[in-house]
N, C-alpha and C positions, 0 to 999 in steps of 0.2 A: 766594133763597139755599137751598141744600140742607141738610136736617137729617142729621146723622150716623146711621148705622145703629146699633141697640142693640149689635150685636156689637163695633163699633169702640170705643164707650164702655166696654163691659164688659171688653174685652181690655186697654185702657189701665188701667182701674181695678183689674182683678183679676190681671193677669199682669205688666205692665210696672212698675206703681207700687205693688204690694202692700205691700212693706216700708215704703216711704215713707209710704203712706197710714195704715198701722197706727200708725207712730211719730207722725205728725202728729195723728191722732185722740187718742192718749193724751196728748200734750203739750198739746193744746188743752183737754182736760178738766181736767188738772192746773192749767193756767194760769187757767181760769175759776174753779176752786175757790180758788186762791191770791188772786185779785183780788176774791173775794167776790161774783162774778156768779151763781154757783150754789152750792148746798150739796148734800152727799150725805146730808142728814138723811132725806130720803125720795127714793127713785128707783124707777122702774118698769122691769122687765125682763120681757118677754113677758107683760105684764099682771099680774105678781105684785108686790104692794106689799111693799117691804122697808124697815123702819124702822131707822135707825141709832140707836145708843145715844149720843145727843148732849145735852149740857147745858152751856150757856155758863158756868155757875158751877162746874163740876167741875174738879178738878185733873187734868192730863193729863201722864203721864210721856212722855219723849221716845221711849222704846222702844215705847210703846203707839202713838204717832203713826206711827212707822216701820212697825209691823205693819199699821196701818190703811191706810197708803199702799200697802203690798204687796198687801193684800186688794183695794184699789181697782184696782190695776194688773191683778190676776188677773181681776177682773170685766170690765175693759175687754177683756182678751184673749179671755175667753169670749164677750163680745158680738161682737167681730170675727170669731171662729170661727163663731158662729151666722149672722152676715151672709154669710160665705163659703159656708156650707152652703146657705142659702136661695138665693144667687145660682146655685150649681151646679144646684139643683133647678129653678130657673126656666129655666136654659139647656137642661136636658134636656127640660122640658115644651115649650119653644118649638121645639126640634129635632124632637120627636115630632109636634107639630102641623104643622110644615113638611113632614115626610115624609108625613103624612096628606093634605095638600093636593096634593102631587105625585102621589100614588097609587102603584100597583104599578110595578115596574121595566118600562118599555116594551120593553126588549130581551128580556124573558122569562127572564132569568138568575136 
């Protein structure tokens, strides 16, 4: 059985399904939080520890939870943007390595 080329996977993930994948990722995070599988009390982004201001005995206003959800969605968007930037950098690196392997233009142009 053949393995797909990285370009095939990357094109599907990055170009064809980008909007769907972003929405799916955000929905999955929100559902995991809602079902208490994960909390956002502590989470890590690029190795930076971010501690949430969470206390189960504190009173929380609805407006405050809405703001927190918006902040969470913004963090998810930032994470997805970071992933996209890293993917583009990887593609460029792989392309440059491929060109180095091929060598100079044999036609002399």
